[in-house]
C-alpha positions in Angstrom: 50.6 69.2 -6.0 53.3 66.4 -7.2 51.8 63.3 -8.8 53.7 60.1 -8.8 52.8 57.3 -11.5 54.6 54.2 -12.7 54.6 54.0 -16.5 55.1 50.5 -18.2 57.5 50.9 -21.4 58.0 48.5 -24.3 60.8 48.3 -26.7 63.9 48.4 -24.1 66.6 45.8 -25.1 69.4 46.7 -22.7 70.3 48.8 -19.6 71.4 51.5 -21.9 67.9 51.9 -23.4 66.7 52.5 -19.7 69.6 55.2 -19.3 68.6 56.9 -22.4 64.8 57.1 -21.5 65.8 58.4 -18.1 67.9 61.2 -19.4 65.3 62.2 -21.9 62.5 62.4 -19.4 64.6 64.3 -16.8 65.3 66.8 -19.3 61.7 67.7 -19.6 60.5 70.6 -17.3 58.3 69.4 -14.3 59.3 65.6 -14.8 61.5 63.6 -12.4 61.9 60.0 -13.7 63.7 56.7 -12.7 63.6 53.8 -15.3 64.0 50.2 -14.3 65.2 47.9 -17.1 64.3 44.8 -15.2 60.7 45.6 -14.7 60.4 47.7 -17.9 58.8 50.7 -16.1 59.4 54.3 -15.4 58.6 55.7 -12.0 57.6 59.4 -12.8 57.0 62.2 -10.5 55.1 65.1 -12.1 55.3 68.7 -11.0 53.2 70.8 -13.2 53.9 68.3 -16.2 51.3 65.9 -17.7 51.2 62.2 -18.5 50.8 63.0 -22.3 54.1 64.9 -22.1 55.7 61.7 -20.6 54.3 59.6 -23.3 55.5 62.0 -26.0 58.9 62.2 -24.6 59.1 58.4 -24.4 58.0 58.1 -28.0 60.5 60.5 -29.1 63.2 58.6 -27.5 62.0 55.6 -29.8 60.0 53.6 -27.2 56.3 53.1 -26.5 54.3 53.3 -23.5 52.0 50.4 -22.9 48.6 51.8 -22.7 45.9 50.2 -20.5 42.3 49.0 -21.9 39.1 49.2 -20.4 35.8 48.1 -21.8 32.5 49.3 -20.5 28.7 48.6 -21.3 26.9 51.9 -21.9 23.3 52.4 -21.3 20.9 55.2 -22.4 22.1 55.8 -26.0 19.4 56.2 -28.3 21.1 57.2 -31.6 24.6 57.6 -33.1 24.7 61.2 -31.8 24.7 59.8 -28.1 27.7 57.6 -29.0 29.6 60.7 -30.5 28.8 62.7 -27.5 30.1 60.1 -25.1 33.2 59.6 -27.4 34.0 63.4 -27.4 33.5 63.6 -23.4 36.0 60.7 -22.8 38.5 61.8 -25.5 38.8 65.1 -23.6 40.3 63.5 -20.8 44.2 63.8 -20.7 45.8 60.7 -22.1 42.6 58.9 -23.2 41.6 57.5 -26.4 38.0 56.2 -26.5 35.8 54.7 -29.2 31.9 54.2 -28.5 30.1 51.5 -30.6 26.3 52.5 -30.6 25.6 48.9 -32.1 27.2 47.0 -29.3 26.5 49.7 -26.6 30.1 49.6 -25.4 33.0 52.0 -25.0 36.5 50.8 -25.4 39.1 53.1 -23.6 42.6 53.2 -23.9 44.6 55.5 -21.4 48.0 56.0 -19.9 48.4 54.2 -16.7 47.9 56.6 -13.7 46.1 59.0 -16.0 42.5 57.5 -15.6 40.6 54.5 -14.2 37.3 52.9 -14.3 35.5 55.1 -11.7 36.6 58.3 -13.7 35.4 56.7 -16.9 32.0 55.8 -15.4 31.7 59.4 -13.7 32.4 61.0 -17.1 29.8 59.0 -19.0 27.2 59.5 -16.1 28.0 63.2 -16.3 27.1 63.2 -20.0 23.7 61.8 -19.1 24.2 58.2 -19.6 25.4 55.2 -17.5 28.1 52.6 -17.7 29.3 49.4 -16.1 32.3 47.0 -16.6 31.8 44.4 -19.4 32.0 40.8 -18.2 33.8 38.4 -20.2 32.1 35.4 -18.7 28.6 36.2 -19.9 27.3 37.6 -23.3 26.1 41.3 -23.6 22.5 41.1 -23.2 19.7 43.7 -23.0 17.9 44.0 -19.6 14.8 41.7 -20.0 12.8 43.7 -17.5 13.4 47.0 -19.3 12.6 45.4 -22.7 9.2 44.2 -21.0 8.5 47.7 -19.6 9.1 49.0 -23.2 6.7 46.5 -24.8 4.1 47.6 -22.2 4.6 51.2 -22.9 4.3 50.5 -26.8 1.1 48.7 -26.0 -0.3 51.7 -23.7 0.7 54.1 -26.6 -1.0 51.9 -29.3 -4.2 51.5 -27.3 -4.4 55.4 -26.7 -3.3 56.4 -30.2 -5.8 54.0 -32.0 -9.0 56.5 -31.6 -6.8 59.1 -32.7 -5.7 57.5 -35.8 -9.4 56.4 -36.6 -10.3 60.0 -36.4 -7.3 60.9 -38.9 -8.6 58.4 -41.5 -12.2 59.4 -41.0 -11.1 63.1 -41.8 -9.0 62.0 -44.7 -12.1 60.2 -46.2 -13.9 63.4 -46.1 -16.1 63.2 -43.2 -17.7 66.4 -42.1 -17.7 66.1 -38.4 -15.3 64.6 -35.6 -15.9 61.0 -34.5 -13.8 61.5 -31.5 -14.5 64.8 -29.4 -11.5 67.1 -29.3 -11.4 67.2 -25.6 -11.1 63.4 -25.6 -8.4 63.7 -28.3 -6.6 65.9 -26.0 -6.8 63.7 -22.9 -5.6 60.6 -25.0 -2.7 62.5 -26.6 -1.6 64.1 -23.3 -1.3 60.6 -21.7 0.7 59.3 -24.5 2.8 62.4 -24.7 3.8 62.5 -21.0 3.8 58.8 -20.0 5.2 56.9 -22.8 6.9 59.9 -24.3 8.4 60.7 -20.9 11.6 58.7 -22.0 12.2 61.3 -24.8 11.9 64.2 -22.4 14.5 62.5 -20.1 17.1 61.5 -22.8 16.7 65.0 -24.3 17.4 66.6 -21.0 20.4 64.6 -20.3 21.8 65.2 -23.7 21.2 68.9 -23.6 22.6 69.3 -20.0 25.8 67.3 -21.3 26.0 69.9 -24.0 25.0 67.7 -27.0 21.6 66.8 -28.9 20.4 63.4 -30.0 17.5 61.7 -31.4 15.4 62.2 -28.2 15.8 66.0 -28.7 14.2 65.6 -32.2 11.4 63.5 -31.2 10.6 65.5 -28.0 10.9 68.9 -29.8 8.7 67.8 -32.8 5.8 65.8 -30.8 5.7 68.7 -28.3 5.2 71.3 -31.0 2.2 69.1 -32.6 0.6 68.5 -28.8 1.1 72.2 -27.8 -0.5 73.7 -31.0 -3.4 71.4 -30.8 -4.0 71.8 -27.2 -3.9 75.6 -27.5 -6.5 75.3 -30.6 -8.6 73.0 -28.4 -8.6 75.1 -25.2 -9.2 78.3 -27.2 -12.2 76.8 -29.0 -10.9 77.4 -32.5 -13.1 74.9 -34.2 -12.2 75.9 -37.6 -8.6 75.0 -37.1 -7.2 71.5 -37.6 -5.7 69.6 -34.6 -2.9 67.3 -34.8 -3.0 65.1 -31.7 -2.6 61.8 -33.9 0.8 63.2 -35.2 2.6 63.3 -31.7 0.8 60.3 -30.3 1.6 57.9 -33.4 5.1 59.2 -33.8 5.8 58.2 -30.2 4.3 54.9 -30.6 6.0 54.2 -33.9 9.5 55.5 -32.6 9.1 53.2 -29.5 8.1 50.2 -31.6 11.0 51.0 -34.0 13.5 50.9 -31.1 12.2 47.6 -29.8 12.4 45.9 -33.2 15.9 47.6 -33.8 17.0 46.2 -30.3 15.8 42.7 -31.1 17.6 42.8 -34.6 20.7 44.1 -32.9 20.7 41.2 -30.4 20.6 38.8 -33.4 23.6 40.5 -35.0 25.5 40.2 -31.6 24.9 36.3 -31.3 28.4 35.1 -32.1 29.5 35.7 -28.5 26.6 34.0 -27.2 27.0 30.9 -29.3 30.7 30.6 -28.3 29.8 30.8 -24.7 27.1 28.3 -25.2 30.1 25.8 -25.9 31.4 25.9 -22.4 29.7 23.3 -20.2 28.6 24.3 -16.7 30.1 21.3 -14.8 32.8 18.7 -15.4 33.6 15.1 -14.3 37.0 15.0 -12.3 38.8 12.2 -10.8 39.5 12.8 -7.2 41.4 9.8 -5.8 39.3 6.7 -7.2 36.1 8.8 -7.2 34.6 10.5 -10.2 33.1 13.8 -8.9 31.0 16.3 -10.9 32.3 19.9 -10.2 31.5 23.3 -11.4 33.6 24.6 -14.2 34.8 27.5 -11.9 36.3 25.0 -9.4 38.6 23.3 -11.8 42.3 23.7 -11.5 45.2 23.1 -13.9 46.3 19.4 -13.2 42.9 18.1 -12.6 42.2 14.8 -14.6 38.8 15.4 -16.3 36.9 12.5 -18.1 34.9 13.4 -21.2 32.4 10.8 -22.3 30.5 10.4 -25.5 28.4 13.4 -26.4 29.8 15.6 -23.9 31.6 19.0 -24.3 35.2 19.3 -23.4 35.4 21.8 -20.2 39.2 22.7 -20.3 42.2 22.8 -22.6 44.6 20.0 -22.0 46.5 16.9 -22.8 44.9 13.3 -23.5 46.1 11.0 -20.9 44.2 7.9 -21.9 41.4 6.9 -24.2 40.5 7.6 -27.9 37.8 9.6 -29.3 36.7 11.8 -32.1 36.0 15.4 -31.3 33.9 17.9 -33.3 35.9 21.2 -33.4 33.9 22.9 -36.1 32.9 26.0 -33.9 36.6 26.6 -33.2 38.3 25.7 -36.3 35.7 25.7 -38.9 36.7 22.0 -39.7 33.6 19.9 -40.2 35.2 16.6 -40.0 35.8 15.1 -36.4 39.3 14.9 -35.3 40.8 11.8 -33.8 42.4 12.1 -30.3 44.6 9.6 -28.5 47.2 10.0 -25.7 49.6 12.9 -25.9 47.1 14.9 -28.2 45.8 18.4 -27.4 42.1 19.0 -26.8 40.4 22.4 -26.5 37.5 23.8 -24.2 34.2 23.9 -26.2 34.7 20.8 -28.7 32.3 18.0 -28.4 33.1 14.3 -28.1 31.2 12.6 -30.8 32.7 9.1 -30.2 34.7 7.4 -27.4 35.9 8.4 -24.0 39.0 10.5 -22.9 40.7 11.3 -19.7 42.4 14.7 -19.9 44.9 16.6 -17.7 43.5 20.1 -17.5 46.0 22.7 -18.5 44.0 25.8 -19.3 40.8 26.4 -17.2 38.2 29.2 -17.0 39.6 32.3 -18.7 42.8 30.8 -19.6 41.4 28.5 -22.4 41.4 29.0 -26.0 37.8 29.4 -26.1 37.8 32.2 -23.6 40.6 33.9 -25.7 38.3 33.6 -28.8 35.5 35.2 -27.0 37.6 38.1 -26.0 39.0 38.5 -29.4 35.4 38.5 -31.0 34.2 40.8 -28.4 36.9 43.2 -29.0 36.6 43.2 -32.8 32.8 43.6 -32.8 33.2 46.6 -30.5 36.0 48.3 -32.8 35.5 50.7 -35.5 36.1 50.2 -39.1 37.9 53.2 -40.9 34.8 53.4 -43.4 32.8 54.6 -40.5 34.7 57.7 -40.1 32.5 59.8 -42.3 29.3 58.6 -40.7 30.7 59.6 -37.3 31.6 63.1 -38.4 28.1 63.7 -39.8 26.4 62.0 -36.8 28.3 64.5 -34.6 26.7 67.5 -36.1 23.5 66.1 -37.6 20.8 66.9 -34.7 21.7 70.6 -34.7 21.7 71.0 -38.4 18.4 69.3 -38.6 16.9 71.7 -36.0 18.1 74.5 -38.1 16.5 72.9 -41.1 13.2 72.5 -39.2 13.1 76.2 -38.2 13.9 77.3 -41.8 11.0 75.1 -43.0 8.6 76.5 -40.5 9.6 80.2 -41.5 9.6 79.5 -45.3 6.3 77.6 -45.1 4.5 80.1 -43.1 5.6 82.9 -45.6 5.0 80.8 -48.5 1.7 79.2 -47.5 0.4 81.7 -45.1 -0.8 79.2 -42.6 1.2 78.8 -39.4 -0.4 75.4 -38.7 0.6 73.6 -41.9 4.1 75.3 -41.6 4.3 73.8 -38.2 3.5 70.3 -39.4 6.0 70.6 -42.1 8.7 71.5 -39.5 7.5 68.7 -37.3 7.6 66.1 -40.0 11.3 67.4 -40.6 12.2 66.9 -37.1 10.6 63.4 -36.8 11.8 61.9 -40.1 15.5 62.9 -39.5 17.4 60.5 -37.3 21.1 59.7 -37.1 20.1 56.1 -36.0 20.7 54.6 -39.4 24.0 56.1 -39.9 25.1 54.9 -36.6 24.0 51.3 -37.1 25.2 51.0 -40.8 28.8 49.9 -40.1 28.9 48.3 -36.7 26.0 46.0 -37.3 27.8 44.7 -40.6 31.1 44.4 -38.5 29.4 42.5 -35.8 27.9 40.0 -38.4 31.2 39.7 -40.3 33.3 39.1 -37.1 30.8 36.6 -35.9 30.6 34.7 -38.9 34.5 34.6 -39.1 34.7 33.3 -35.7 32.3 30.5 -36.6 34.5 29.5 -39.6 37.6 29.6 -37.6 38.7 32.9 -38.8 39.6 35.4 -35.9 39.9 39.2 -36.9 41.7 41.2 -34.3 39.6 44.4 -35.1 37.1 45.9 -37.5 40.1 47.6 -39.6 41.6 44.0 -40.3 38.1 42.9 -41.4 37.9 46.0 -43.9 41.5 45.8 -45.2 41.4 42.1 -45.8 39.0 42.7 -48.8 41.2 45.3 -50.2 44.6 43.3 -50.6 46.1 42.8 -54.0 49.3 40.8 -53.0 49.6 38.0 -50.6 53.0 36.9 -49.6 53.2 33.2 -48.2 55.8 31.4 -46.3 56.4 28.0 -47.6 57.1 25.9 -44.8 54.0 25.3 -42.4 51.8 27.5 -44.5 51.8 25.9 -48.1 53.2 22.6 -46.5 52.2 20.5 -43.5 55.3 21.9 -41.6 56.5 18.4 -40.6 59.5 17.5 -43.0 60.8 14.0 -42.9 64.0 12.5 -44.0 63.7 11.1 -47.6 67.5 10.1 -48.3 70.7 9.8 -46.6 73.7 10.0 -49.3 77.1 9.5 -47.5 80.2 10.6 -49.4 82.4 7.7 -50.8 83.9 5.6 -47.9 81.4 7.0 -45.4 78.6 5.0 -43.6 75.1 6.4 -43.9 74.1 5.3 -40.3 77.2 7.0 -38.8 76.5 10.3 -40.8 73.0 10.3 -39.6 73.9 9.7 -36.0 76.4 12.5 -36.0 74.1 15.0 -37.5 71.2 14.1 -35.2 73.6 14.4 -32.2 74.5 17.9 -33.4 70.9 18.9 -34.3 69.8 17.9 -30.8 70.4 21.4 -29.7 68.3 23.0 -32.5 64.6 23.7 -32.6 64.4 24.0 -36.4 61.9 21.6 -38.2 64.6 20.1 -40.2 66.6 19.2 -37.2 63.4 17.5 -35.6 63.1 15.6 -38.7 66.7 14.2 -38.5 66.2 13.3 -34.8 63.1 11.5 -35.6 64.7 9.5 -38.5 67.8 8.6 -36.0 65.4 7.5 -33.4 63.4 5.3 -35.8 66.6 3.7 -36.7 67.5 3.0 -32.9 70.7 5.4 -33.2 71.6 6.6 -29.8 72.7 10.3 -29.6 76.4 11.2 -28.9 77.6 14.1 -26.7 78.1 17.4 -28.7 80.0 20.5 -27.8 80.2 24.0 -29.0 76.8 24.1 -30.8 76.3 27.3 -32.7 73.5 28.2 -35.1 73.9 30.6 -38.1 70.5 31.9 -39.0 69.7 31.2 -42.6 72.7 28.8 -43.1 73.0 25.9 -40.5 74.7 24.7 -37.5 78.1 23.7 -36.5 79.8 22.0 -33.4 82.0 19.3 -32.2 80.8 15.5 -32.1 83.3 13.0 -30.8 86.1 15.7 -31.5 85.1 16.1 -35.1 84.1 19.4 -36.3 80.8 19.2 -38.1 78.9 21.8 -40.2 75.5 21.0 -41.3 73.5 23.4 -43.6 72.9 24.8 -46.9 75.1 23.4 -49.6 78.3 25.6 -50.1 78.0 26.9 -46.8 79.0 23.7 -45.0 81.8 23.0 -47.6 82.3 24.0 -51.3 80.9 21.4 -53.6 82.3 20.0 -56.8 80.4 19.5 -60.0 79.2 16.0 -59.2 77.9 17.1 -55.6 76.0 20.0 -57.2 74.4 17.5 -59.6 73.4 15.3 -56.8 71.8 18.4 -54.8 70.3 19.6 -57.8 68.6 16.1 -58.8 67.2 16.0 -55.2 66.0 19.6 -55.2 64.3 19.2 -58.7 61.8 16.7 -56.8 60.9 19.3 -54.3 63.1 18.2 -51.6 65.4 20.3 -49.2 68.9 19.2 -49.2 71.3 19.8 -46.4 74.9 19.2 -46.9 77.3 17.8 -44.1 81.0 18.5 -43.7 83.3 16.8 -41.3 86.5 18.4 -40.3 86.3 20.5 -43.5 85.7 17.5 -46.0 82.5 16.8 -47.7 80.8 14.1 -45.8 77.4 13.5 -47.7 73.8 14.8 -48.2 70.7 14.5 -46.3 67.3 15.1 -48.3 64.1 16.1 -46.6 60.7 16.8 -48.0 57.8 18.6 -46.5 54.4 17.4 -48.0 52.4 20.2 -49.6 48.9 20.6 -47.9 46.4 18.7 -50.1 44.1 22.0 -49.9 46.8 24.5 -50.9 46.7 24.2 -54.7 42.8 24.9 -54.4 43.5 27.8 -52.2 45.9 29.4 -54.5 43.4 29.0 -57.4 40.7 30.4 -55.4 42.9 33.5 -54.4 43.9 33.9 -58.1 40.2 33.9 -58.8 39.8 36.8 -56.3 42.4 38.8 -58.1 45.0 38.3 -55.6 48.7 37.9 -56.7 50.4 35.2 -54.6 54.0 35.4 -54.0 55.9 32.4 -52.1 59.0 33.2 -49.9 61.4 30.4 -48.8 64.8 29.9 -47.4 65.1 26.8 -49.6 67.1 26.8 -52.7 65.7 27.7 -56.2 65.3 24.2 -57.5 63.2 23.1 -54.4 61.3 26.3 -54.5 60.5 25.9 -58.2 59.2 22.5 -57.7 56.7 23.5 -54.9 55.8 26.5 -57.0 55.1 24.4 -60.1 53.1 21.9 -58.1 50.9 24.6 -56.6 50.6 26.8 -59.7 52.3 29.6 -58.0 53.8 31.9 -60.8 56.0 34.0 -58.6 58.4 33.0 -56.0 61.7 34.0 -54.1 64.1 31.5 -52.8 67.0 31.6 -50.5 65.4 34.4 -48.5 66.8 34.7 -45.0 64.3 35.4 -42.2 65.5 39.0 -41.7 64.7 39.7 -45.4 61.0 38.6 -45.3 60.1 41.9 -44.0 62.0 43.7 -46.5 60.3 41.7 -49.3 56.9 42.8 -47.9 58.1 46.4 -47.8 59.4 46.4 -51.2 56.0 45.2 -52.4 54.1 47.9 -50.5 56.5 50.5 -52.0 55.0 49.4 -55.4 51.7 50.7 -54.2 50.1 47.3 -53.5 48.0 46.5 -50.3 50.1 43.4 -49.1 49.2 40.7 -46.9 51.4 38.1 -45.3 50.6 34.6 -44.3 53.0 32.7 -42.0 53.3 30.5 -38.9 56.9 30.8 -37.7 58.8 32.9 -35.2 60.9 34.3 -38.2 57.7 35.5 -39.9 56.7 37.9 -37.1 58.6 40.8 -38.6 57.1 40.4 -42.1 53.7 39.8 -40.3 54.2 43.2 -38.6 55.3 44.9 -41.8 52.3 43.7 -43.9 49.0 45.9 -44.4 47.2 42.8 -43.5 48.8 39.7 -41.8 47.4 36.1 -41.4 48.8 33.7 -38.8 48.1 29.9 -38.8 46.9 28.8 -35.2 49.5 26.0 -35.4 52.3 28.5 -35.5 54.2 30.2 -32.9 52.7 32.6 -30.2 54.9 35.5 -31.6 53.6 34.9 -35.1 49.9 35.0 -33.8 50.6 38.0 -31.6 51.7 40.0 -34.6 48.9 39.0 -36.8 45.7 40.8 -37.8 43.9 37.7 -38.5 44.3 34.2 -36.9 43.3 31.1 -38.8 42.2 28.5 -36.4 42.3 25.8 -39.0 45.9 25.4 -40.7 44.7 25.8 -44.1 45.5 28.8 -46.7 41.9 28.2 -48.1 40.8 30.2 -45.0 42.7 33.2 -46.4 40.5 33.0 -49.3 37.4 32.7 -47.1 38.4 35.7 -45.1 38.9 37.9 -48.1 35.6 36.8 -49.4 33.9 37.5 -46.1 35.6 40.9 -45.9 34.4 41.7 -49.2 30.8 40.5 -48.5 30.9 42.6 -45.3 32.1 45.8 -47.1 29.5 45.4 -49.6 26.8 45.4 -46.8 28.4 48.3 -45.2 28.3 50.2 -48.4 24.7 49.3 -49.0 23.8 50.5 -45.4 25.8 53.6 -45.7 24.0 54.5 -49.2 20.7 53.6 -47.8 21.2 55.7 -44.6 22.5 58.7 -46.6 19.8 58.3 -49.3 16.9 58.1 -46.6 18.0 61.4 -45.0 18.8 63.1 -48.4 15.5 62.2 -49.7 13.3 62.2 -46.6 14.3 65.7 -45.1 13.2 67.4 -48.4 10.0 65.6 -48.8 9.0 66.5 -45.2 10.2 70.2 -45.6 7.9 70.4 -48.7 4.9 68.8 -47.1 4.9 65.6 -48.9 5.1 63.5 -45.7 2.8 63.9 -42.6 4.4 63.5 -39.2 2.8 60.1 -38.8 4.4 58.7 -42.0 7.6 60.5 -41.1 7.8 58.7 -37.7 7.0 55.3 -39.5 9.8 55.9 -42.0 12.3 57.0 -39.3 11.6 53.7 -37.3 11.8 51.6 -40.5 15.1 53.2 -41.6 17.0 51.7 -38.5 15.3 48.5 -38.8 16.2 48.0 -42.5 19.7 48.9 -42.0 20.0 46.1 -39.3 18.0 43.6 -41.3 20.3 44.2 -44.3 23.3 43.3 -42.1 21.7 40.2 -40.9 21.6 39.0 -44.7 25.3 38.4 -44.2 24.1 35.2 -42.7 23.8 33.9 -46.3 27.5 33.9 -46.8 29.3 30.8 -47.2 33.1 30.1 -47.5 
């Protein structure tokens, strides 16, 4: 049966691209396609072909298919093996790439449009024995409170019923010659625990086995059932000379349930960043409706509404100040601890708090369109993503349970042969089954990632994903753009030096009139100076920009060229000396030519950020080599580098060459980061191993970056590196502990050095200790 789908495509620049893709697709057997350049889509009819074949053909042609993303909250997982099982089930679907995070209990699914949908994803997860629902972006992920209460009641029941059995075990260990609790009563108590509280393990094991996998529930159900069944047979047969192990199964169930409860509580603490961010959003806002001030729910706000924010209130929208003055605490969004003064025309953001004054704000972004909502989405996605370092743990978790069952079987056989006592051999095997659990392996990386990403968000450092968090700590070279990164990004005119016989005011007026057509920061600085001096702009014609050089056009019939010295017009020795004198003081110099003759120089200076030097020193202390790139001339670049203590810089770098410079450093074997804020930085940001974008920069730069710095300060790059290294340290500690625990624990259990009860306690403690170690990241400070 034919299938028709619409596939979105990125990378097309003209109609010829659409024609090429169409030809490539139509050459494939079973594919009929029509590509629309205007909508950037391909309408494809499949007759026996598959969507992955379509994607492969489009990629071969040099373009990309835009995949769709779906995030689901998954319930029913008890260990990392469950996550691996669900991941396998989803990844078997055509055109689907899925990552399941055990710590966050989420599945992130990327798929080809038309190949998959949410209903199919939920159905596949349910078929594997688990449940799923869409993740809401409006509320933080939370555990089912009723389910948690039921789990606590179940643990209480297991503890009460197991207590007499544990007393009996202690009495026997102390050498008492008779049983204090009759065996029939022991059997009744153990049976109640096994098949009421322990029912959850049978249910989980059945779902896992039915889906073709095995998880922690299989190990616990198998181990405790063996202990209970053997003890029941001995009791019913009246073999009074044989020991019974009712306390082993009952205590293990109670301890595992307690361990999972404490683990869930600790996991909830690691995921607290999103809840804290959402708590910044107020529930209502005061809106001017006519002459009335009306309190309305946040959900009813519309762009254009005039919102009044009084002292002590949180800002409910992104918008522009219409009237009033206030100081806003933006710490949770930017990491900046000092309140920021706001006046008319300034921007304000949802989630910030008014600590002084009153403002009237015109709403521009509301609800899910605010910067706060975007941060919540970014943090959620990053916390749910996987770090590359987790791959080894995932591979081990996928085969862990079957391997442990084999080890337990071998332990039983060898112990029986060696000791000649099947009962003791059985307890050795049960201890192996109980102590072995992939939970610690599954939690080692994601819990640390969740903490690291959350801490970053609270400091104004937004990691796009876990890979960016991991790689930031390993970088060795940081390439930085000068303007807007090391400097304030707001140059001002410091000097106008007309040629002999020319008028400074006239020169400034002509240049400002021509630059009115440019968006360059230097152009804005010239316009601001002209406006400050009250110079009216003149009509300009034929405006043209030469990237990396300058602009040219006609003003009052005169041909103007404004740009880098020697581009606008060749300079003589005296003029070059004048340029060098200005540049040596760290100023950018623009040369002006009128009708082919030198007309003068305009000097501009962009103040260095006060924190840049300290940031450079901090980066050097971290072993990071800092390289500055700038389009300015060598003298200006040298002056800025000298002021900041930067040993290596490149001047006269055109926008197109920044990416080439990054690639050059990478070719030398270094892990290279790029920090920038402009449109012209986007290619270099994309080329870098790790990219940092200033939030004040262009949307294009932020979109291309791995890490966005909400506070426009290079010191946050040093903080991001420090946080990454601290997080990696915790991940390595967790992985070492998880591996060490199993490498040590399984042999001890196999040789009979651990009873099933102690094995159950150790298993519960392993997961809790890994999560608790991740929580120690809260001590990190930038």
